[in-house]
C-alpha positions in Angstrom: 123.8 -51.2 -128.6 121.3 -53.1 -130.7 121.3 -52.8 -134.5 118.4 -50.4 -134.7 119.8 -47.9 -132.2 123.2 -48.2 -133.8 121.8 -47.5 -137.2 119.7 -44.6 -136.0 122.8 -43.1 -134.3 124.8 -43.6 -137.5 122.2 -41.8 -139.5 121.8 -38.9 -137.1 125.6 -38.5 -136.7 126.0 -38.5 -140.5 123.3 -35.7 -140.9 124.8 -33.6 -138.1 128.3 -34.0 -139.6 127.0 -32.8 -143.0 127.6 -36.0 -144.8 125.6 -36.9 -147.9 122.8 -38.9 -146.4 119.6 -40.4 -147.7 116.5 -42.1 -146.3 115.0 -45.3 -147.7 111.7 -46.6 -146.6 110.6 -50.2 -146.8 107.0 -51.2 -146.5 106.0 -54.6 -145.4 103.8 -55.0 -148.5 106.3 -53.5 -150.9 109.1 -55.5 -152.6 111.2 -52.6 -153.8 112.8 -49.8 -151.7 110.7 -46.6 -151.4 113.3 -43.9 -151.1 114.2 -40.3 -151.0 117.0 -38.9 -153.3 119.0 -42.2 -153.4 120.2 -44.1 -156.4 119.5 -47.4 -154.7 116.4 -48.7 -156.4 115.6 -52.2 -155.3 116.8 -54.6 -152.6 120.2 -55.9 -153.6 120.6 -53.5 -156.5 122.6 -50.3 -156.6 124.5 -48.2 -159.0 128.3 -48.4 -159.2 130.1 -46.3 -156.5 127.3 -46.4 -154.0 127.7 -48.3 -150.7 125.2 -48.8 -147.9 127.0 -48.3 -144.6 124.4 -48.9 -142.0 120.8 -49.9 -141.6 118.2 -50.9 -138.9 114.5 -50.6 -138.1 113.5 -47.4 -136.5 109.8 -47.8 -136.7 107.4 -50.5 -137.9 108.0 -51.2 -141.5 110.4 -48.3 -141.9 114.1 -48.4 -142.3 116.7 -45.6 -142.4 119.8 -46.2 -144.5 122.9 -44.1 -144.9 125.2 -44.1 -147.8 128.8 -43.0 -148.2 129.8 -39.8 -150.0 131.0 -41.8 -152.9 128.4 -41.8 -155.7 127.8 -42.4 -159.3 128.7 -39.4 -161.5 125.2 -39.8 -162.9 123.6 -39.1 -159.5 122.9 -35.4 -158.8 122.8 -34.0 -155.3 120.2 -31.6 -154.2 122.5 -28.6 -154.9 122.8 -29.8 -158.5 119.1 -30.2 -159.0 116.9 -27.7 -160.7 114.6 -25.6 -158.5 111.1 -24.4 -158.8 112.6 -21.2 -160.4 113.2 -23.3 -163.6 111.0 -22.4 -166.5 107.5 -23.7 -166.1 105.5 -25.5 -168.7 104.2 -22.9 -171.2 100.6 -23.8 -170.5 101.1 -23.0 -166.8 103.1 -19.8 -167.1 100.1 -17.5 -167.2 98.5 -19.2 -164.2 101.6 -18.9 -162.0 102.3 -15.3 -163.0 98.8 -14.3 -162.3 99.2 -13.4 -158.6 100.9 -10.0 -158.7 103.1 -7.4 -160.3 106.6 -7.9 -158.8 108.2 -4.8 -160.4 108.5 -2.9 -157.1 110.7 -4.2 -154.3 109.3 -6.3 -151.5 109.8 -4.5 -148.1 107.6 -6.4 -145.7 108.0 -10.0 -144.4 105.6 -12.8 -143.6 106.5 -15.8 -141.4 104.2 -18.8 -142.2 103.8 -21.4 -139.5 102.2 -24.9 -139.4 102.1 -25.6 -135.7 102.6 -28.9 -134.0 99.5 -31.0 -133.3 98.1 -31.1 -129.8 98.3 -35.0 -129.7 99.8 -37.7 -132.0 98.5 -37.8 -135.6 99.2 -39.6 -138.8 102.0 -37.0 -139.5 104.0 -39.1 -137.1 106.5 -36.5 -135.9 106.2 -38.1 -132.4 107.5 -41.4 -133.8 110.8 -39.8 -134.9 111.1 -38.0 -131.6 110.5 -41.2 -129.6 113.3 -42.9 -131.4 115.7 -40.0 -130.6 116.0 -39.0 -134.2 116.1 -35.5 -135.6 112.6 -34.0 -136.2 110.9 -35.3 -139.3 107.4 -35.7 -140.7 105.6 -38.3 -142.7 103.9 -35.8 -145.1 105.4 -32.4 -146.1 103.1 -29.5 -145.4 101.1 -28.3 -148.4 99.4 -25.3 -146.8 102.4 -23.2 -146.0 104.1 -23.9 -149.3 101.1 -23.0 -151.3 100.5 -19.8 -149.3 104.2 -19.0 -149.9 103.6 -19.2 -153.6 100.7 -16.7 -153.4 102.4 -14.3 -151.0 106.0 -14.2 -152.4 105.2 -11.6 -155.1 104.1 -9.2 -152.4 106.1 -10.1 -149.3 109.3 -11.8 -148.3 108.2 -15.2 -147.0 109.7 -17.8 -144.6 108.1 -21.1 -143.7 108.1 -23.1 -140.4 106.7 -26.6 -140.1 106.9 -27.2 -136.4 106.9 -30.9 -137.0 110.4 -30.4 -138.5 111.7 -27.0 -137.3 111.4 -25.1 -134.0 109.5 -21.9 -134.3 111.7 -18.8 -134.3 109.9 -16.5 -131.9 112.5 -13.8 -132.5 111.8 -13.7 -136.3 111.8 -10.2 -137.6 108.8 -10.5 -139.9 106.1 -7.9 -139.3 103.4 -10.5 -140.1 103.0 -14.0 -138.7 100.6 -16.4 -140.5 99.3 -19.5 -138.7 97.4 -22.3 -140.3 96.0 -25.4 -138.8 93.2 -27.9 -138.1 91.2 -28.4 -134.9 93.8 -30.9 -133.8 96.3 -28.0 -133.7 94.0 -25.5 -131.9 95.7 -25.3 -128.5 99.2 -24.8 -130.1 97.8 -22.3 -132.7 96.5 -20.1 -129.9 99.7 -20.4 -127.8 101.8 -19.4 -130.8 99.5 -16.5 -131.7 99.5 -15.2 -128.2 103.2 -15.2 -128.0 103.8 -13.4 -131.3 101.1 -10.8 -130.5 102.7 -10.1 -127.2 105.9 -9.4 -129.1 104.0 -6.8 -131.2 103.5 -8.9 -134.4 100.4 -8.8 -136.6 99.0 -12.3 -136.6 96.9 -13.9 -139.3 95.1 -17.2 -138.7 93.5 -19.3 -141.4 93.0 -22.9 -142.4 90.3 -25.6 -141.6 89.9 -24.6 -138.0 89.5 -20.9 -138.7 87.0 -21.8 -141.5 84.9 -24.2 -139.5 85.1 -22.6 -136.0 86.0 -18.9 -136.6 84.7 -17.9 -133.1 87.3 -20.1 -131.5 90.1 -18.1 -133.1 88.8 -14.6 -133.7 90.0 -13.2 -130.4 93.5 -14.7 -130.8 94.5 -13.0 -134.1 94.5 -9.6 -135.8 93.4 -11.0 -139.2 91.1 -14.0 -139.6 91.0 -15.7 -142.9 88.1 -18.1 -143.6 87.5 -20.4 -146.6 89.8 -21.1 -149.6 92.3 -18.4 -150.3 93.2 -18.5 -154.0 90.7 -15.9 -155.3 91.4 -13.5 -152.4 95.1 -13.9 -152.1 96.1 -10.9 -154.1 93.7 -8.7 -152.1 95.0 -10.0 -148.8 98.7 -10.0 -149.5 98.8 -6.7 -151.3 96.9 -5.2 -148.3 99.6 -6.6 -146.0 102.3 -5.1 -148.2 100.6 -1.7 -148.1 99.7 -1.9 -144.4 96.0 -1.5 -145.2 94.6 -4.8 -144.1 91.1 -5.6 -142.8 90.5 -7.8 -139.7 88.7 -10.5 -141.7 88.8 -12.0 -145.2 86.4 -14.6 -146.5 87.4 -16.9 -149.4 85.4 -18.5 -152.2 85.2 -21.9 -153.9 87.9 -21.2 -156.5 88.7 -22.9 -159.8 91.7 -25.0 -158.9 93.4 -24.1 -162.2 94.2 -20.8 -160.4 96.1 -22.5 -157.6 99.9 -21.9 -157.9 102.7 -24.5 -157.7 103.8 -24.7 -154.1 107.1 -23.2 -153.1 108.9 -26.4 -152.1 112.2 -24.5 -152.4 111.3 -22.8 -149.1 110.5 -26.1 -147.3 112.9 -28.4 -145.4 112.2 -31.3 -147.8 115.1 -33.4 -146.5 113.1 -33.9 -143.3 109.8 -35.2 -144.9 109.2 -38.7 -146.1 106.5 -37.9 -148.6 105.7 -34.9 -150.7 102.1 -33.6 -150.8 99.9 -32.7 -153.8 96.2 -32.0 -154.1 94.5 -32.8 -157.3 90.9 -32.0 -156.2 88.8 -30.6 -153.4 85.4 -31.5 -152.0 83.4 -34.7 -151.8 79.8 -35.4 -152.7 79.2 -37.8 -149.8 77.8 -36.9 -146.4 79.9 -39.0 -143.9 78.8 -38.2 -140.4 82.3 -37.8 -139.0 83.8 -35.8 -141.8 84.0 -32.0 -142.0 85.2 -31.7 -145.6 81.9 -30.7 -147.1 81.3 -28.0 -144.6 84.1 -25.8 -145.9 85.1 -27.3 -149.2 81.6 -28.3 -150.5 80.0 -31.3 -152.0 80.8 -30.4 -155.6 84.3 -31.7 -156.2 86.6 -29.4 -158.2 89.7 -30.7 -160.0 93.0 -29.4 -161.1 93.9 -29.8 -164.8 95.9 -33.0 -165.3 98.7 -30.9 -166.9 98.9 -28.9 -163.7 99.1 -32.0 -161.6 102.0 -33.4 -163.6 103.7 -30.0 -163.4 103.5 -30.1 -159.6 104.8 -33.7 -159.7 107.8 -32.5 -161.7 108.5 -30.0 -158.9 108.3 -32.6 -156.2 110.5 -35.0 -158.1 113.1 -32.3 -158.6 113.2 -31.8 -154.8 113.9 -35.5 -154.3 110.5 -36.9 -153.4 109.9 -40.5 -154.4 106.7 -40.9 -152.3 103.8 -38.4 -152.7 100.6 -38.1 -150.7 97.7 -37.1 -152.9 95.7 -35.0 -150.5 92.3 -35.3 -152.1 89.3 -35.7 -150.0 88.1 -38.6 -152.2 90.4 -39.4 -155.1 88.2 -42.0 -156.8 84.7 -40.5 -156.4 84.5 -39.5 -160.1 85.7 -42.6 -161.8 86.3 -41.3 -165.3 88.4 -38.4 -164.1 90.3 -40.7 -161.7 91.1 -43.1 -164.5 92.2 -40.4 -166.8 94.5 -39.0 -164.2 95.8 -42.5 -163.2 96.7 -43.1 -166.8 98.6 -39.8 -167.0 100.4 -40.6 -163.7 101.5 -44.0 -165.0 102.9 -42.5 -168.1 104.6 -39.8 -166.1 106.1 -42.3 -163.7 107.5 -44.4 -166.7 109.3 -41.3 -168.0 111.2 -40.5 -164.8 115.0 -41.0 -165.1 115.8 -41.8 -161.5 113.0 -44.3 -160.7 109.3 -44.1 -160.1 107.2 -42.4 -157.4 104.8 -44.3 -155.3 101.5 -42.6 -154.3 99.2 -42.6 -151.3 95.7 -41.1 -151.2 92.2 -41.2 -149.7 89.3 -43.0 -151.3 85.9 -44.3 -150.4 85.3 -48.0 -150.0 83.1 -48.3 -153.1 86.4 -48.1 -155.2 86.9 -51.8 -154.4 84.0 -52.6 -156.7 85.8 -51.4 -159.8 88.5 -53.9 -160.8 89.8 -51.7 -163.6 90.2 -48.8 -161.3 92.2 -50.9 -158.8 94.5 -52.2 -161.6 95.0 -48.7 -162.8 95.9 -47.5 -159.3 98.5 -50.3 -159.0 99.9 -49.6 -162.4 100.2 -45.8 -161.7 102.1 -46.5 -158.4 99.2 -45.8 -156.1 100.1 -48.4 -153.4 98.4 -47.2 -150.3 95.0 -45.7 -149.6 93.3 -44.4 -146.5 89.8 -45.9 -146.5 87.2 -47.2 -144.0 83.8 -48.8 -144.1 80.9 -47.8 -141.9 80.8 -49.5 -138.5 79.0 -52.9 -138.7 75.7 -51.8 -137.2 72.2 -52.8 -138.2 71.6 -49.4 -139.6 74.7 -49.7 -141.8 73.6 -53.1 -143.0 70.2 -51.8 -143.9 71.5 -48.8 -145.8 75.1 -49.0 -146.8 76.9 -45.7 -147.2 80.3 -45.0 -148.6 81.8 -43.6 -145.4 85.4 -43.3 -144.3 86.3 -43.9 -140.7 89.3 -44.7 -138.6 89.3 -48.4 -139.3 92.0 -50.5 -140.8 91.0 -52.9 -143.5 93.0 -55.7 -145.1 95.3 -55.0 -148.1 94.2 -55.9 -151.6 96.6 -56.9 -154.3 96.2 -56.1 -157.9 98.3 -58.1 -160.5 101.9 -58.0 -159.5 101.6 -54.7 -157.5 99.6 -54.0 -154.4 97.2 -51.3 -153.1 97.3 -51.3 -149.4 94.3 -49.9 -147.4 94.9 -48.5 -143.9 93.0 -46.2 -141.6 92.6 -42.4 -141.6 90.5 -39.7 -140.2 90.9 -36.1 -141.2 91.8 -33.8 -138.3 
């Protein structure tokens, strides 16, 4: 048995045996260990009482590590960590309490599902499966956790991310909510059909439902189009009362009204990166991108205090890598720099090591040296970015498009910002 298979087997056996296990991720361009809930901070450094038992490459640039149950008294396990039920920052209390009156008991249940993709994507669940590892995902699902925060005051909510957990087709919830992109269409329909055959009321929403509603209308009882924040109370209170309509159409909401996702309902131990959205929309008109069709060209932003509050929640749940799921993080430079400065200060305050960030930007960000230095200082080390194909048309009229093309990494000072490829599903 080679070292990588031996390490993978050791890690899997430890998890199945219920041992205190952790995952560390090494990037080829990163000097220090990127990690999840582990006191090991840098190569060759660790706190007293912590021992690395096994290691080995399980994917390109990625390593799993397992530590023994012995640990420093200063290190808290997940069961000792605070949850999202901890008091929120005073400035955010009214926003999070805005979604419903919870005085009467919740009697109905909603099962929220993020289905598997129809083919391999950058969520990389198939990489873990190919190595014989337990199901895992590169990015934790933001849609179901955010929906859970909106629905919980009205309904009992369970979450299933099929990248991580098998769908429970015997779930006793009256309502089943399915979200997804076009890359998940076939699986969305199959899941919906099976639950409807079992007598469940099925809701479908998300990018696919918003962009191509006619593809899904016949496969659900309730179709939800657009962004849900401003219609969530209407929708979920109707589900609770059993007085729902067959279609709901969302608006372009102020993101200050979006609640902190319910990460306490998500299998965080099987995700390598947390997910947080600081803005929606993009002013550009890239030919291949569908963002502006359902999120608009006017970019809307969450207040910086709200972003930091969501980072606090992710940090409490053990995430040390966070994907900023913005359509174009750097398009408004002054706002981006203000947020990067706040992220750097937030990172410097964290007691158990910093978080590293990943996001999506347009190629014109490379023209702003100050912006790149601030990205590196804030811990933003990897971006999804792409130039337009090298055609004569592109040379005549450059456009700030993002396509599925890898570009070389660029280093800023002593830290690096790595550019790689991405196309939204």
